[in-house]
C-alpha positions in Angstrom: 6.5 131.0 43.9 8.8 128.1 43.0 10.6 130.2 40.4 11.2 132.9 43.1 12.5 130.3 45.5 14.9 128.9 42.8 16.1 132.4 41.9 16.7 133.2 45.6 18.7 129.9 46.0 20.8 130.6 42.9 21.5 134.2 44.1 22.5 132.9 47.6 24.8 130.3 46.0 26.4 132.9 43.8 27.1 135.2 46.8 28.5 132.3 48.8 30.9 131.3 46.0 32.0 134.9 45.4 32.6 135.4 49.1 35.0 132.4 49.1 37.0 133.8 46.2 40.6 134.7 47.4 42.5 137.6 45.8 46.0 138.8 46.5 47.1 142.4 46.2 50.7 143.2 45.0 53.1 144.5 47.6 53.5 148.3 47.3 56.9 149.7 46.4 57.0 151.7 49.6 56.7 148.5 51.7 59.6 147.0 49.7 61.7 150.1 50.2 61.1 150.0 54.0 62.0 146.3 54.0 65.2 147.0 52.1 66.2 149.8 54.5 65.5 147.6 57.5 67.5 144.7 56.0 70.5 147.0 55.3 70.4 148.1 58.9 70.0 144.6 60.3 72.7 142.9 58.2 75.5 145.1 59.5 74.1 145.9 63.0 75.9 145.1 66.2 79.3 144.5 64.6 82.7 145.4 66.0 84.2 148.2 64.1 87.2 147.6 61.8 89.8 150.0 63.2 93.1 148.3 62.4 94.6 146.4 59.4 92.9 143.1 59.0 94.9 139.9 59.6 93.9 136.5 58.2 92.7 135.2 61.5 90.7 138.3 62.2 89.0 137.9 58.8 88.2 134.3 59.7 86.8 135.4 63.1 84.6 138.0 61.5 83.3 135.5 59.0 82.4 133.0 61.6 80.7 135.6 63.8 79.0 137.8 61.3 78.6 135.8 58.1 74.9 135.6 57.3 75.0 131.9 56.3 76.8 131.0 59.5 74.1 132.9 61.4 71.5 130.9 59.6 73.0 127.6 60.7 73.2 128.8 64.3 69.5 129.7 64.1 68.7 126.3 62.6 70.6 124.6 65.4 68.6 126.5 68.0 65.4 125.6 66.3 66.5 121.9 66.3 67.1 122.1 70.1 63.6 123.5 70.6 62.2 120.6 68.5 64.0 118.2 70.9 62.4 119.9 73.9 59.0 119.7 72.2 59.4 116.0 71.4 60.1 115.3 75.1 56.5 116.5 75.9 55.1 113.6 73.9 56.3 111.2 76.6 53.9 112.9 79.2 50.4 111.4 79.8 47.5 112.8 77.8 45.5 115.2 79.9 42.2 116.6 78.7 40.1 119.3 80.4 36.6 120.1 79.2 33.9 122.4 80.7 30.7 123.8 79.4 27.0 124.2 79.5 24.4 121.7 78.2 20.8 122.3 77.6 17.8 121.2 75.5 14.5 122.5 74.3 12.4 120.0 76.2 12.6 117.6 79.1 14.8 114.5 78.6 12.1 111.9 79.6 11.7 108.2 78.9 9.4 105.3 79.8 9.6 101.5 79.7 7.8 98.8 77.7 7.4 95.2 78.7 9.2 92.9 76.3 6.7 90.1 77.1 3.3 92.0 76.8 4.4 95.0 74.8 2.5 97.3 77.2 4.0 100.4 78.9 5.3 99.4 82.3 6.5 102.9 83.5 5.0 106.3 83.0 7.3 108.9 81.3 9.9 110.2 83.8 13.2 112.2 83.8 16.4 112.1 85.8 18.2 115.0 84.1 17.7 118.8 84.3 17.0 120.6 81.1 20.0 122.9 81.7 23.2 121.8 83.4 26.9 122.6 83.7 29.5 119.9 83.2 33.2 119.6 83.6 35.8 116.8 83.2 39.5 116.5 83.8 40.9 113.2 82.5 44.5 111.9 82.3 45.4 108.8 80.2 48.9 107.3 80.1 49.7 104.5 77.6 53.0 102.7 78.3 53.4 101.7 74.7 52.9 105.3 73.5 55.5 106.4 76.1 58.0 103.9 74.7 57.5 105.0 71.1 57.6 108.7 72.1 60.9 108.1 74.0 62.5 106.6 70.9 61.1 109.4 68.7 62.6 112.0 71.2 66.0 110.2 70.8 65.7 110.4 67.0 64.9 114.1 67.3 68.0 114.5 69.4 70.0 112.9 66.7 68.5 115.3 64.2 69.8 118.2 66.3 73.2 116.7 66.2 73.0 116.4 62.4 72.3 120.1 62.3 75.4 120.7 64.4 77.5 118.7 61.9 76.1 120.7 59.1 77.0 123.8 60.9 80.6 122.5 61.3 80.7 121.9 57.5 79.5 125.5 56.9 82.3 126.8 59.2 84.9 124.8 57.3 83.6 126.1 54.0 83.5 129.7 55.1 87.0 129.6 56.6 88.4 128.1 53.4 86.6 130.8 51.3 88.0 133.5 53.5 91.6 132.0 53.3 91.4 132.0 49.5 89.9 135.5 49.2 92.3 136.9 51.7 95.5 135.8 50.0 94.2 136.9 46.6 93.4 140.3 48.2 97.0 140.4 49.5 98.3 139.8 46.0 96.0 142.6 44.8 97.4 145.0 47.4 100.9 144.2 46.4 100.4 144.5 42.6 97.5 146.8 41.8 99.6 149.9 42.4 102.3 148.6 40.2 99.8 147.7 37.5 98.2 151.2 37.6 101.6 152.8 37.4 102.7 150.7 34.4 99.4 151.3 32.7 99.9 155.0 33.0 103.4 154.7 31.5 102.0 152.6 28.6 99.3 155.2 28.0 101.9 158.0 27.9 104.0 156.0 25.5 101.0 155.5 23.2 100.2 159.2 23.2 103.8 160.0 22.3 103.8 157.5 19.5 100.5 158.8 18.1 101.9 162.4 18.1 105.0 161.3 16.2 102.8 159.5 13.7 100.6 162.5 13.2 103.8 164.6 12.5 104.9 161.9 10.1 108.2 161.4 11.9 109.7 157.9 11.4 108.5 154.8 9.6 104.6 154.6 9.7 104.6 150.8 9.8 107.1 150.7 12.7 105.1 153.3 14.6 101.9 151.4 14.1 103.6 148.2 15.2 104.9 150.0 18.3 101.4 151.2 19.1 99.9 147.8 18.6 102.5 146.3 21.0 101.6 149.0 23.6 97.9 148.2 23.2 98.6 144.5 23.7 100.5 145.3 26.8 97.5 147.4 28.0 95.2 144.5 27.4 97.4 142.1 29.5 97.5 144.6 32.3 93.7 145.1 32.2 93.2 141.3 32.4 95.5 141.1 35.4 93.8 144.0 37.1 90.4 142.5 36.6 91.5 139.2 38.2 92.7 141.0 41.3 90.2 143.8 41.7 87.3 141.6 42.9 89.3 139.8 45.6 88.6 142.5 48.3 84.9 142.6 47.3 84.7 138.9 47.8 86.5 139.1 51.2 84.2 142.0 52.4 81.2 139.8 51.5 82.5 136.8 53.4 83.2 138.8 56.6 79.9 140.7 56.2 81.3 144.2 55.8 79.3 146.8 53.8 80.3 146.6 50.2 82.6 149.5 49.2 84.4 149.5 52.6 88.1 150.2 52.3 89.9 147.3 53.9 93.5 147.5 54.8 95.2 144.1 55.1 98.0 143.0 57.4 99.5 139.8 56.0 102.6 138.0 57.3 106.0 139.3 56.3 107.5 137.6 53.3 106.4 134.2 51.9 106.1 131.7 54.7 105.9 128.2 53.2 103.8 125.8 55.3 104.8 122.2 55.7 102.9 119.0 56.4 104.2 117.3 59.5 101.6 114.5 59.8 101.7 111.1 58.2 99.0 110.6 55.5 97.8 107.4 57.1 97.0 109.3 60.3 95.1 111.9 58.3 93.1 109.2 56.6 92.1 107.7 60.0 91.2 111.2 61.3 89.2 112.0 58.2 87.0 108.9 58.6 86.3 109.8 62.2 85.9 113.6 62.0 84.4 114.6 58.7 81.0 116.2 59.3 79.4 114.3 56.4 80.4 110.9 57.8 79.3 111.9 61.3 76.0 113.0 59.9 75.7 109.5 58.3 76.4 107.9 61.7 73.5 109.8 63.1 71.3 108.8 60.2 72.2 105.1 60.8 71.3 105.5 64.5 68.0 107.1 63.5 67.3 104.1 61.2 68.1 101.6 63.9 65.7 103.5 66.2 63.0 103.2 63.6 63.4 99.4 63.7 62.9 99.5 67.5 59.8 101.6 67.1 58.4 99.1 64.6 59.0 96.2 67.0 57.5 98.2 69.9 54.3 98.6 67.9 53.9 94.8 68.0 53.3 94.8 71.7 50.0 95.5 73.4 49.5 98.8 75.1 48.9 99.1 78.8 46.8 102.2 79.4 46.2 103.8 82.8 43.4 106.4 83.2 42.1 108.6 85.9 39.8 111.6 85.9 37.6 113.9 87.8 34.1 114.9 86.7 31.3 117.3 87.7 27.7 117.5 86.6 25.2 120.1 88.0 22.3 117.7 87.3 20.1 118.1 90.5 18.8 114.5 90.2 22.3 113.1 90.8 23.1 111.9 94.3 26.8 112.7 93.7 27.4 115.7 91.4 31.2 115.3 91.4 33.1 112.1 91.3 36.4 110.5 90.3 37.0 107.4 88.2 40.1 105.3 87.3 40.9 102.3 85.3 43.5 100.1 83.6 43.1 98.8 80.1 45.0 96.7 77.7 44.8 97.8 74.0 46.2 95.9 71.1 45.9 96.8 67.5 45.9 93.3 65.9 46.5 94.8 62.4 49.9 95.9 63.6 50.8 92.2 63.9 50.1 91.8 60.2 51.9 95.0 59.1 54.8 94.9 61.6 57.0 92.4 59.7 56.8 94.7 56.6 57.5 97.7 58.8 60.5 96.0 60.4 61.9 95.0 57.0 61.5 98.6 55.7 63.3 99.9 58.8 66.2 97.4 58.4 66.5 98.2 54.7 66.8 101.9 55.6 69.6 101.0 58.1 71.4 99.0 55.4 71.0 101.9 52.9 72.5 104.3 55.5 75.4 102.0 56.1 76.0 101.7 52.3 75.8 105.4 51.9 78.3 106.0 54.7 80.8 103.5 53.1 80.5 105.2 49.7 81.0 108.6 51.3 84.0 107.3 53.2 85.6 106.3 49.9 84.8 109.8 48.5 86.3 111.4 51.7 89.6 109.4 51.3 89.7 110.4 47.6 89.3 114.1 48.6 92.1 113.8 51.1 94.5 112.3 48.6 93.5 114.9 46.0 94.1 117.7 48.6 97.5 116.3 49.5 98.5 116.1 45.8 97.3 119.7 45.3 99.3 120.8 48.2 102.5 119.1 47.0 101.9 120.5 43.5 101.3 124.0 44.9 104.6 123.8 46.7 106.4 123.1 43.5 104.6 125.7 41.5 105.3 128.4 44.1 109.0 127.5 44.2 109.2 127.7 40.4 107.2 131.0 40.3 109.5 132.5 42.9 112.6 131.6 40.9 111.1 133.1 37.7 110.1 136.3 39.6 113.7 136.6 40.9 115.1 136.2 37.4 112.7 138.6 35.8 113.5 141.1 38.6 117.2 140.9 37.7 116.4 141.2 34.0 114.4 144.3 34.4 117.2 146.0 36.4 119.5 145.4 33.5 116.9 146.8 31.1 116.5 149.9 33.2 120.3 150.5 33.1 120.4 150.0 29.3 117.4 152.3 28.8 119.1 155.1 30.9 122.2 154.6 28.7 119.9 154.9 25.7 120.9 151.4 24.6 117.3 150.2 24.2 113.9 151.8 23.5 111.1 152.4 25.9 109.0 149.6 24.5 111.6 147.0 25.4 111.7 148.4 29.0 107.9 148.4 29.2 107.8 144.8 28.0 110.4 143.8 30.5 108.5 145.5 33.3 105.4 143.8 32.1 107.1 140.4 32.2 108.3 141.1 35.7 104.8 142.2 36.8 103.3 139.0 35.4 106.0 136.9 37.2 105.2 138.7 40.4 101.5 138.1 39.9 102.1 134.4 39.2 104.2 134.1 42.3 101.7 135.8 44.5 98.8 133.8 43.1 100.8 130.6 43.5 101.5 131.5 47.1 97.8 132.2 47.6 97.0 128.8 46.1 99.7 127.2 48.3 98.1 128.6 51.5 94.7 127.7 50.3 95.7 124.1 49.5 97.3 123.8 52.9 94.1 124.8 54.6 92.0 122.6 52.3 94.2 119.6 53.3 93.2 120.0 56.9 89.6 120.8 56.0 89.4 117.6 54.0 90.4 115.8 57.2 87.5 117.4 59.0 89.6 119.1 61.7 87.8 122.0 63.3 89.5 125.3 62.8 88.4 126.4 66.3 88.8 124.7 69.6 85.9 123.5 71.6 86.0 126.4 74.1 86.8 130.1 73.4 87.4 132.7 76.0 84.6 134.9 74.7 82.8 135.6 71.4 84.8 138.8 70.7 86.5 139.0 67.3 89.9 139.2 69.1 89.4 136.0 71.1 88.1 134.1 68.1 91.0 135.3 66.0 93.4 134.2 68.8 91.7 130.8 68.8 92.1 130.4 65.1 95.8 131.3 65.4 96.3 128.8 68.2 94.6 126.0 66.3 96.6 126.7 63.2 99.8 126.6 65.2 98.9 123.2 66.5 98.4 122.0 63.0 101.7 123.3 61.8 103.3 121.5 64.8 101.7 118.3 63.7 99.2 118.2 66.6 95.8 117.0 65.6 
C-alpha cells in the first residue's frame, strides 16, 4: 500500500513538473510575410504625394514629418506626457473598496473562564452569524506621502522635458543629414549624365583601339598603352559614379520615400555662397543656453535637487487622515452599517538613521550632474569652434575648386578645337574632359560641404531649424517655416 502511495505521489509530481514546462513555437513564415506586407503599407501610408521637383526645404519638411526616427521621438514624448499624468494620481488619497461573502462550517462560539478559580464563568455563546455579507470603503490620506508624490510628479515632468530635448536633437540631426544628402544628390544630378556620356565615349575608343590591334595596324605597345590609359580613365569614372549614385537613395531614406522612387530636385540657381554674420562670442553664449544636451543636463540637475528634497521629507513624521464606511449583515449587530474616522501620526524611526546617507547620496548626484554639465559645456564650445573652422575652410576649398573648374573648362575648349583640327588624338581630349569632369565634381562636392558646414555651424549652436509655431503640419507650411528660419540666420537674427 505504501509503495502504491509513493508511486502515485511520484507520478503526480512528474505530471505537475511537465505541466509547468514552457515551450515556444517558431513563428511561421506566412506570419512574417503578412507582417512585412503590413509594415510596407504602414511605413509609407498617409503621406503627401511628391508631384513637383523637390527643394531643400521641402526635403527637410518631409524628413521632419515622415522620418520614422522622428515619429518614434514624437511617440516617446507622448508616452512621457502620459507618465506625468499618471504620476499626478499618486498625490490622491488611497481609497480601497472591498465587498464579499464570509462563512464558516460551524458556529463561531466562545465561553469565558475565571482567571482566579479557573472555572467556566459563561456558557458557550455566539454573536456572529455563520454566513454573512461584508463591505468596506476606506479612504486614507497621508500628508507626507502627498509631499513625496508631489516632488516625484515634478521629477516626472522634468523627464518629459528631457524627452522633448532629445527630440530637438533628433530634428537637428535629421535636418543636417538631409542637407548633406540633398546637395550631394544635386551634384549627382549635374554630373551623372556627363559621366555616363564620357564613359560611353571611352568604351567606344577602347573598341576602336582593340580592332586596330587585331588588324595589326600601328605599334602594338603604343596601342596597349592607349588601351590601358582608357581603362584607367574608366576606373576613375566608375569611382566618381559610385560616390554620387547613392546620394539619392540616402535622401529618399531620410524623407521616407519608397526606395527606388525617381526624385527630381529643384536646387537654387548657381552657387550661392552663405556668409556668417554673427559674432562667434554671441554664438558661444547661445550654444551654452540652447544646446539640447546642456538643457537635458539642466533637467537632470533639477531632478537630483528634487531627490534631495525627497530624502529630507522622509525625515518628517507622517500625518495620516482616514475615514471609511462599513457594512456587515451579521444579525447580532445593533448597527449593521457604520462610518469611522481617525487621525494618526506615523514615523519610521529607521528613516532618521538612513536619511543622512540618503541626503548625501542625493547631493552627490547633484554634484555629479553639475560636473557633467560643465564637461559637456566645454565639449559644446569645442564643437562650435570646430564647426566654425570647418565652415571657413569649406569656403576656401570651394573658391579654389571653382577656380580650378573654370580653368579646366577653358583648357578642354582648347583641346576640342585642336582635336577638330586633328592637332591632337582622342586620348588627349578624353583625358582633358576627364580632368574637367573631376574638377566639376570637386567643385560641386566642395559646395555641398560648404552648405553642410554652414548648417552644422548653426546646429552646433543648438538653434532650432523651425520656429515655435507653424501655420499647419502640411509639407508646404513646414517647408516655408524652414525657409523663413534660414533667412533669419543668414540675416544674423538668432
